[in-house]
Backbone bond lengths (Angstrom), bond angles and torsions (degrees), N, CA, C in turn:
res aa  C-N    CA-C-N  psi(-1)  N-CA   C-N-CA  omega(-1)  CA-C   N-CA-C  phi
1 M - - - 1.437 - - 1.529 110.02 -
2 Q 1.297 113.69 38.62 1.453 120.47 -178.86 1.530 110.17 -62.77
3 G 1.316 115.68 137.85 1.454 120.72 179.07 1.516 113.90 90.12
4 N 1.320 117.65 -8.31 1.455 121.63 178.31 1.521 109.70 -90.11
5 S 1.322 115.56 143.29 1.456 119.67 178.68 1.519 109.28 -158.74
6 S 1.315 115.69 163.40 1.457 120.58 175.96 1.515 110.37 -62.10
7 A 1.326 116.16 -38.96 1.466 120.31 179.91 1.529 111.17 -63.89
8 A 1.340 116.37 -41.98 1.468 120.04 179.18 1.526 110.58 -65.88
9 L 1.326 117.20 -40.10 1.457 121.10 177.86 1.529 110.40 -63.99
10 A 1.324 116.81 -44.87 1.461 121.07 178.87 1.526 110.90 -61.55
11 Q 1.331 117.13 -41.36 1.466 120.72 179.27 1.521 110.77 -65.59
12 T 1.321 117.03 -40.32 1.465 120.90 177.85 1.515 110.41 -61.36
13 K 1.333 116.97 -44.20 1.463 121.37 179.02 1.522 110.08 -63.72
14 T 1.319 117.85 -41.85 1.463 121.52 178.10 1.524 110.61 -62.00
15 D 1.323 116.80 -45.43 1.464 121.52 179.05 1.525 111.04 -61.89
16 Y 1.330 116.19 -41.91 1.468 121.73 179.44 1.524 110.40 -62.66
17 D 1.331 116.85 -47.96 1.458 121.34 179.66 1.532 111.10 -63.71
18 T 1.321 116.96 -38.41 1.458 121.33 178.17 1.520 110.34 -63.53
19 F 1.316 117.38 -44.51 1.462 122.02 178.81 1.516 110.51 -60.52
20 L 1.341 116.65 -48.25 1.459 120.03 -177.60 1.526 112.57 -70.66
21 G 1.307 117.61 -23.14 1.456 121.36 179.74 1.518 113.92 -91.96
22 D 1.312 117.27 4.06 1.466 121.40 -177.93 1.531 110.01 -85.06
23 A 1.318 116.73 114.52 1.466 122.13 -177.86 1.529 111.87 -62.44
24 Q 1.318 118.08 -26.24 1.469 120.51 178.29 1.522 110.69 -65.67
25 N 1.335 116.95 -35.61 1.462 119.55 178.05 1.534 110.37 -67.10
26 L 1.321 116.34 -40.86 1.468 120.35 176.72 1.522 110.09 -61.36
27 Q 1.331 116.53 -44.22 1.462 119.54 -179.90 1.527 111.16 -63.90
28 A 1.309 117.90 -38.01 1.467 120.76 178.17 1.520 110.66 -62.18
29 V 1.322 117.15 -40.38 1.462 120.94 177.70 1.523 109.78 -65.77
30 R 1.327 116.90 -43.69 1.472 120.19 179.02 1.525 111.03 -62.33
31 D 1.312 116.22 -40.72 1.465 119.92 177.54 1.522 110.64 -62.57
32 A 1.319 116.53 -43.64 1.463 120.78 -179.90 1.527 111.30 -64.00
33 L 1.326 116.97 -33.96 1.472 120.68 179.22 1.527 112.79 -66.92
34 Q 1.322 117.77 -16.35 1.466 121.58 179.49 1.539 112.32 -76.75
35 D 1.309 116.38 -13.70 1.469 121.64 -178.18 1.528 109.79 -70.37
36 S 1.309 116.61 118.84 1.473 121.09 -178.78 1.533 112.17 -74.24
37 Q 1.311 117.54 -10.29 1.461 122.00 -178.24 1.529 113.39 -90.91
38 L 1.316 118.60 2.95 1.472 121.73 -177.59 1.522 111.36 -63.43
39 T 1.315 114.92 140.08 1.467 119.16 172.35 1.526 107.95 -74.34
40 P 1.317 118.14 155.91 1.471 119.67 178.39 1.534 112.78 -56.67
41 Q 1.323 116.16 -37.59 1.465 119.86 -179.77 1.530 111.05 -66.54
42 L 1.329 117.66 -43.76 1.459 121.06 179.22 1.532 110.44 -67.33
43 R 1.339 117.20 -39.54 1.469 120.66 177.36 1.524 109.68 -60.52
44 K 1.338 117.14 -44.76 1.464 120.74 179.95 1.530 110.54 -62.16
45 T 1.328 116.83 -42.23 1.465 121.15 179.28 1.527 110.60 -62.65
46 L 1.330 116.75 -44.50 1.463 120.38 179.51 1.533 111.35 -65.41
47 E 1.324 117.06 -37.44 1.468 120.25 177.80 1.534 110.89 -65.00
48 I 1.315 116.49 -38.69 1.468 120.18 176.21 1.528 109.72 -65.06
49 M 1.332 116.43 -41.70 1.471 119.81 177.64 1.524 110.52 -61.75
50 Q 1.330 116.64 -42.25 1.464 120.52 179.25 1.523 110.49 -60.44
51 K 1.319 117.52 -45.69 1.470 121.03 179.00 1.533 110.74 -61.78
52 T 1.317 116.39 -38.96 1.463 120.41 179.89 1.524 110.51 -65.49
53 F 1.330 117.18 -47.56 1.466 120.02 178.64 1.529 110.69 -59.97
54 L 1.329 116.88 -38.70 1.465 120.03 -179.29 1.526 112.70 -66.97
55 C 1.326 117.27 -19.45 1.464 120.31 174.36 1.529 111.14 -71.67
56 Y 1.311 117.23 -22.00 1.463 122.49 -176.35 1.529 113.37 -107.61
57 I 1.329 116.31 -14.28 1.460 120.54 -175.33 1.522 108.88 -116.13
58 T 1.319 115.49 129.64 1.457 121.17 176.69 1.520 107.43 -104.43
59 E 1.337 116.27 113.74 1.457 120.27 -176.62 1.530 113.12 -93.35
60 D 1.312 117.29 -24.33 1.453 121.40 -178.41 1.530 109.29 -79.61
61 P 1.334 118.17 120.00 1.472 120.64 -178.60 1.538 112.67 -57.63
62 K 1.327 117.76 -36.52 1.466 120.24 178.98 1.528 110.39 -65.52
63 A 1.329 116.20 -42.17 1.468 120.01 178.85 1.523 110.66 -65.77
64 T 1.316 116.41 -38.53 1.463 120.55 177.72 1.525 110.27 -62.39
65 A 1.335 116.70 -43.72 1.463 120.53 178.91 1.523 110.86 -62.64
66 M 1.330 117.19 -41.13 1.465 120.73 178.08 1.525 110.82 -64.54
67 K 1.313 116.47 -40.79 1.464 121.79 -179.91 1.530 110.51 -63.03
68 V 1.322 116.26 -44.52 1.464 121.08 179.34 1.527 109.90 -66.01
69 S 1.323 116.77 -43.04 1.463 121.32 179.23 1.522 110.74 -60.07
70 H 1.324 116.47 -43.80 1.464 120.57 178.87 1.525 110.37 -63.55
71 A 1.317 117.43 -43.33 1.464 120.79 -179.49 1.530 110.70 -62.99
72 I 1.321 116.75 -39.46 1.465 120.47 178.66 1.520 109.98 -65.80
73 K 1.330 117.26 -46.05 1.466 120.81 179.19 1.525 111.00 -60.98
74 H 1.316 117.24 -40.75 1.458 121.25 179.15 1.527 110.72 -64.61
75 T 1.319 116.46 -42.75 1.463 120.97 178.89 1.523 111.07 -63.02
76 I 1.316 116.69 -43.30 1.464 121.02 178.76 1.527 110.29 -62.63
77 A 1.334 116.95 -45.32 1.467 120.64 179.52 1.523 110.85 -61.45
78 T 1.321 116.96 -41.40 1.462 120.77 178.95 1.525 110.49 -64.28
79 M 1.321 116.94 -42.88 1.459 120.63 179.91 1.531 110.67 -65.29
80 Q 1.336 116.93 -39.36 1.458 120.19 177.44 1.524 110.63 -63.34
81 C 1.321 116.31 -41.74 1.462 121.14 179.41 1.526 110.08 -63.00
82 L 1.307 116.85 -46.35 1.461 120.35 -179.82 1.526 111.52 -65.57
83 S 1.321 116.57 -36.83 1.457 120.34 177.78 1.529 110.27 -65.08
84 Y 1.307 116.25 -44.70 1.467 120.59 178.65 1.526 109.98 -61.47
85 A 1.332 115.65 -44.69 1.462 119.78 -179.34 1.522 111.07 -63.67
86 A 1.321 116.95 -40.75 1.458 120.03 179.63 1.520 111.58 -63.53
87 Q 1.330 116.15 -36.16 1.457 120.39 -179.92 1.528 111.66 -72.53
88 S 1.320 116.88 -33.49 1.464 119.27 -171.95 1.525 115.18 -98.97
89 H 1.334 118.27 -17.68 1.469 118.29 -172.75 1.527 113.09 -64.27
90 K 1.309 117.54 -36.03 1.465 119.44 -178.93 1.524 111.11 -66.26
91 S 1.314 116.72 -44.32 1.465 119.21 -177.70 1.519 111.95 -66.12
92 L 1.324 117.32 -21.79 1.465 121.17 179.40 1.522 112.14 -95.41
93 G 1.324 117.27 -2.63 1.458 120.72 179.92 1.515 113.70 76.28
94 I 1.320 116.91 22.39 1.464 121.04 179.00 1.522 107.95 -93.77
95 P 1.338 118.20 136.25 1.466 120.83 179.29 1.526 111.95 -58.49
96 A 1.315 116.01 164.52 1.461 122.43 -178.48 1.518 111.71 -54.81
97 L 1.339 116.17 152.31 1.458 122.01 -177.84 1.520 113.24 -56.93
98 H 1.314 117.34 -36.59 1.460 119.94 -177.38 1.524 112.14 -72.15
99 D 1.308 117.03 -11.44 1.461 121.66 -178.24 1.521 109.57 -102.52
100 S 1.341 116.36 61.82 1.460 120.60 -172.54 1.522 112.61 -65.44
101 A 1.329 118.46 -33.77 1.471 119.82 179.71 1.519 110.05 -63.22
102 S 1.330 116.13 -42.46 1.449 120.81 178.59 1.516 110.56 -67.13
103 M 1.313 117.07 -40.83 1.454 121.45 -179.51 1.521 110.48 -60.30
104 H 1.326 116.41 -44.79 1.464 119.84 -178.32 1.520 111.76 -66.67
105 S 1.309 117.45 -29.43 1.459 119.11 -177.16 1.522 112.87 -87.36
106 T 1.353 118.24 -17.78 1.457 119.45 -175.22 1.524 114.20 -116.81
107 A 1.305 118.68 -26.11 1.458 120.51 -176.18 1.517 111.00 -85.18
108 T 1.321 114.99 141.56 1.459 119.78 174.16 1.521 108.26 -82.83
109 S 1.315 117.06 162.79 1.462 119.29 -179.65 1.522 111.32 -63.40
110 S 1.331 118.00 -33.14 1.465 119.54 178.33 1.523 110.71 -69.25
111 Q 1.338 118.04 -34.17 1.464 120.48 176.22 1.528 110.06 -65.99
112 V 1.316 115.64 -43.28 1.462 119.35 179.35 1.522 109.62 -63.43
113 A 1.338 118.27 -42.59 1.459 121.53 179.08 1.521 111.21 -62.21
114 L 1.323 117.87 -36.86 1.460 120.94 177.84 1.521 111.41 -70.56
115 A 1.319 116.84 -38.38 1.462 120.92 -177.41 1.525 112.45 -77.58
116 W 1.313 117.48 -33.16 1.464 122.10 -175.55 1.526 110.36 -129.05
117 P 1.324 119.78 57.05 1.470 119.58 -177.34 1.518 112.83 -61.95
118 C 1.317 117.46 -33.09 1.455 119.10 -178.21 1.527 111.63 -75.63
119 C 1.305 117.50 -12.86 1.461 121.57 -179.60 1.526 111.84 -101.40
120 M 1.295 117.66 0.00 1.471 121.16 -174.44 1.534 111.01 -101.31
121 T 1.316 117.38 39.23 1.462 120.49 -179.73 1.496 111.31 -98.67
Protein backbone atom coordinates (compact mmCIF):
# COMPACT_ATOMS: atom_id res chain seq x y z
CA MET A 1 0.00 0.00 0.00
CA GLN A 2 2.88 2.24 -0.83
CA GLY A 3 1.94 5.87 -1.37
CA ASN A 4 -1.21 5.65 0.74
CA SER A 5 -1.59 7.85 3.78
CA SER A 6 -4.17 9.46 6.01
CA ALA A 7 -3.24 12.82 4.53
CA ALA A 8 -3.78 11.55 0.97
CA LEU A 9 -7.14 10.05 1.94
CA ALA A 10 -8.20 13.29 3.63
CA GLN A 11 -7.16 15.31 0.57
CA THR A 12 -9.09 12.97 -1.73
CA LYS A 13 -12.20 13.37 0.44
CA THR A 14 -11.76 17.16 0.44
CA ASP A 15 -11.38 17.21 -3.35
CA TYR A 16 -14.45 14.98 -3.75
CA ASP A 17 -16.57 17.18 -1.49
CA THR A 18 -15.33 20.30 -3.27
CA PHE A 19 -16.26 18.84 -6.66
CA LEU A 20 -19.73 17.83 -5.50
CA GLY A 21 -20.29 21.18 -3.80
CA ASP A 22 -19.38 23.22 -6.88
CA ALA A 23 -22.50 24.97 -8.22
CA GLN A 24 -20.90 25.22 -11.68
CA ASN A 25 -20.92 21.43 -11.95
CA LEU A 26 -24.62 21.36 -11.05
CA GLN A 27 -25.32 24.03 -13.65
CA ALA A 28 -23.41 22.07 -16.30
CA VAL A 29 -25.57 19.03 -15.58
CA ARG A 30 -28.74 21.14 -15.74
CA ASP A 31 -27.61 22.63 -19.03
CA ALA A 32 -26.90 19.17 -20.43
CA LEU A 33 -30.37 17.99 -19.35
CA GLN A 34 -31.90 20.63 -21.66
CA ASP A 35 -30.64 18.74 -24.72
CA SER A 36 -33.62 17.10 -26.43
CA GLN A 37 -31.30 14.61 -28.14
CA LEU A 38 -30.28 12.81 -24.91
CA THR A 39 -30.65 9.06 -24.81
CA PRO A 40 -32.80 7.75 -21.95
CA GLN A 41 -29.72 6.22 -20.34
CA LEU A 42 -27.73 9.48 -20.48
CA ARG A 43 -30.75 11.46 -19.20
CA LYS A 44 -31.08 9.05 -16.26
CA THR A 45 -27.35 9.37 -15.50
CA LEU A 46 -27.52 13.17 -15.60
CA GLU A 47 -30.60 13.17 -13.35
CA ILE A 48 -28.74 11.02 -10.83
CA MET A 49 -25.79 13.42 -11.02
CA GLN A 50 -28.13 16.36 -10.45
CA LYS A 51 -29.62 14.70 -7.35
CA THR A 52 -26.12 13.97 -6.05
CA PHE A 53 -24.94 17.56 -6.53
CA LEU A 54 -28.09 18.81 -4.79
CA CYS A 55 -27.13 16.75 -1.74
CA TYR A 56 -24.00 18.90 -1.43
CA ILE A 57 -25.29 22.27 -2.63
CA THR A 58 -27.76 24.41 -0.73
CA GLU A 59 -29.53 26.76 -3.13
CA ASP A 60 -32.11 28.26 -0.77
CA PRO A 61 -30.61 31.32 0.98
CA LYS A 62 -32.71 30.66 4.11
CA ALA A 63 -31.46 27.07 4.29
CA THR A 64 -27.90 28.26 3.79
CA ALA A 65 -28.29 30.74 6.66
CA MET A 66 -29.69 27.99 8.90
CA LYS A 67 -26.84 25.67 7.95
CA VAL A 68 -24.23 28.32 8.75
CA SER A 69 -25.97 29.21 12.01
CA HIS A 70 -26.00 25.56 13.06
CA ALA A 71 -22.32 25.14 12.19
CA ILE A 72 -21.43 28.23 14.23
CA LYS A 73 -23.46 27.02 17.22
CA HIS A 74 -21.84 23.59 17.00
CA THR A 75 -18.37 25.13 16.84
CA ILE A 76 -19.08 27.34 19.85
CA ALA A 77 -20.43 24.38 21.84
CA THR A 78 -17.36 22.32 20.97
CA MET A 79 -15.03 25.14 21.98
CA GLN A 80 -16.90 25.59 25.27
CA CYS A 81 -16.63 21.87 25.96
CA LEU A 82 -12.91 21.84 25.23
CA SER A 83 -12.38 24.93 27.35
CA TYR A 84 -14.24 23.36 30.27
CA ALA A 85 -12.27 20.15 29.86
CA ALA A 86 -8.97 22.01 29.74
CA GLN A 87 -9.83 23.84 32.95
CA SER A 88 -10.95 20.74 34.82
CA HIS A 89 -8.67 17.93 33.63
CA LYS A 90 -5.74 18.87 35.84
CA SER A 91 -7.78 19.02 39.03
CA LEU A 92 -9.16 15.55 38.26
CA GLY A 93 -5.75 14.06 37.50
CA ILE A 94 -6.59 13.40 33.85
CA PRO A 95 -3.73 13.79 31.34
CA ALA A 96 -3.74 16.69 28.89
CA LEU A 97 -6.38 16.74 26.14
CA HIS A 98 -3.83 16.18 23.39
CA ASP A 99 -2.73 12.96 25.07
CA SER A 100 -5.88 10.98 24.31
CA ALA A 101 -4.18 7.56 24.37
CA SER A 102 -2.95 8.23 27.89
CA MET A 103 -6.32 9.62 28.94
CA HIS A 104 -8.14 6.51 27.76
CA SER A 105 -5.76 4.22 29.59
CA THR A 106 -5.71 6.10 32.91
CA ALA A 107 -8.98 7.97 33.35
CA THR A 108 -12.05 6.33 34.78
CA SER A 109 -15.39 6.87 33.07
CA SER A 110 -16.55 9.03 35.99
CA GLN A 111 -13.45 11.22 35.61
CA VAL A 112 -14.12 11.60 31.91
CA ALA A 113 -17.78 12.45 32.63
CA LEU A 114 -16.69 15.11 35.11
CA ALA A 115 -14.12 16.58 32.74
CA TRP A 116 -16.27 16.47 29.60
CA PRO A 117 -19.92 16.58 30.73
CA CYS A 118 -21.03 18.33 27.58
CA CYS A 119 -19.44 15.59 25.47
CA MET A 120 -20.99 12.67 27.34
CA THR A 121 -24.38 12.73 25.60
